[in-house]
N, C-alpha and C positions, 0 to 999 in steps of 0.2 A: 729680704724682710723690710729693708729700709724704705723701698717705695710704698709698701703697704702702710707702714707707720707714718710716712710723709703724707699719704692721702688722708689718713685719720687726723693728723695734726692740722693740715690745712682746712679740713672740714670743721674741726673743733674750734678754730679761731675765727670762723666766718661771723661777722657782726661784731666781734671783739676787737679786731685789728683791721687796718687798711688792707684791701684785697692784695696789694703787691707783697705784703709781708707773708700772707698765707701762701702765695705763689713761691716766695723765697724759701719758706720752710719745706715745701714739697721739692723744690729744685735741689736744696741741700741734701735731701734724702735720696735723690736720684744719682748723685755723683759718687764715683768710687773714691775710696780713701787714697791718700798719697802714699807712694811706696816708702818715702822717707819717714813719714810719721808712723806707718805700720811697723817698720823695722825698729825705729827708735823706741816706740812704746813696748814692743815685744822684748827688746833688749833690757829696758828698764824693769820689766816684770820677770826678767830672767827666763824668758820663754825660748822657743825654738826659732831662732833668727833665720836660718836658711828656709824653713817652712814659711815664715812670714814673708820673706823676699819672694818666694815662688807664688804664694797666694796673692800678695799685693800686686805682683807683676801681671798675673793672670787676670785679676780683677780690673786692672787698668787697661789691659788689652781688650777685654770684653767691654769695658766701659766706653771705649772709643766708638764702638758700634752701638751698644745698648743705650747709652745715655741719650744720644739724639733721638733714638726711636721712642724711648720712654717719655722724653720731653714732648715730642710731637703728639704722642697718644694722650698723655695726661694733662698737658698744659695747652691752653689756647694761645697759639703763637702766631706772630706775623713777622714778615721780614726774614732776616737771617741770611744764610748763604756762606760763601767762602770768603775768608778774610786773610789776606797776606800779612797784614799787621798783626793779627792774632797768632798766626803761625810763627812769625818772627819772634814775638814775645815769648811764646812757649819754648821755642828753640833756644833763645838766650837764657831763659830762667831755668830750664830743666835739662834740655839735651846737651847744651854746650858744657856745663859743669860735669855731667856724666861722662861725656866723651873725653874731656880733659883729664878727669880722674882715672879713667881706664887707660889712657895713653901714658900717664906717668906712673902707673901702678908698678911696672917692673922695676923702677928705680926707687920708689918710696914705700912700696907695699910692706916690706919687712920692718921698716922703721915705724910705720903706722901700727903694725901688729904689736910692736914692743911698747908703744905709747897709747894704750887703749883709753886711759883716762882723758888724755888730751883730745883724742878723736871723739869720745863720748860728749865732752863739753862742746866741741865744735858742732857735732851733730844736733844736740839739743838746742844749742844757741841758734843754729840756722832755722830751726822750727820757730823759735821765739821771734827771730827777725822777720820771717814770713808773716806771722800773726801781727807783729808790730807794723809792718808795711801795709797790710790790708786795713788795719785799724786806722792808721794815719791817713790813708787814701780816703777812708770814710769820713774822717774829720775834715779834711780839705774839701770834700764834696758836700759837706753840710748834712750828712746823713743823721748825725746825732741831734741836730736841731729840728729835723723834720718829724720826729716822733716824740710823743709825750713820755714822761717818766712812767706812767701807767702802762703804755704800750711796750716799753722796754722791759718792764717787770713781767708782763704776760709772755713776751718772747723768751725771756730767761726761764720762766717757769715751764714753758712748752719744751724748750731745749733740754732742761733737766729731766722732764718726764720721758722724752725720747731716749736720753742717755740711760735712765733707770730701766726702761723697757728692754733696751739692748743688753744691758748688763745682766738683767734677770734671764733673758733668753740664752745668753752665752754662758 
């Protein structure tokens, strides 16, 4: 449903926002959620964490194939291709911590289960750090000076509308 909502959102902001922002809204709606945030938010809501892990993992595996297809079909793209630097970045940020965690699990797994509060704080804190890092990169790149306050308000409103639609549907 997100790609359909993204198409509607990008169409709705035409003429109100720079074209790149509309493309960004659509692109945002084409990406699968992160496994970590899916699990963390499900745990916060006291939901079924194993089901969230399975669903988010499947979504991400499908997203590896479907996201490029959807981007190619729905967005006018140029360039692209394979990037070793991007693969290295993904491996360092996502794969390496996962592999390291699985490798040390036999030795620290029981301790982590006994200290759920600590692991919850670290889990939620890591999500905050990812958001902070992305926000900081945007500040360094000058993203916040390239848009007017009114553009930012419109983007915030559209994001809230997307969120409201998804909450209503779910």
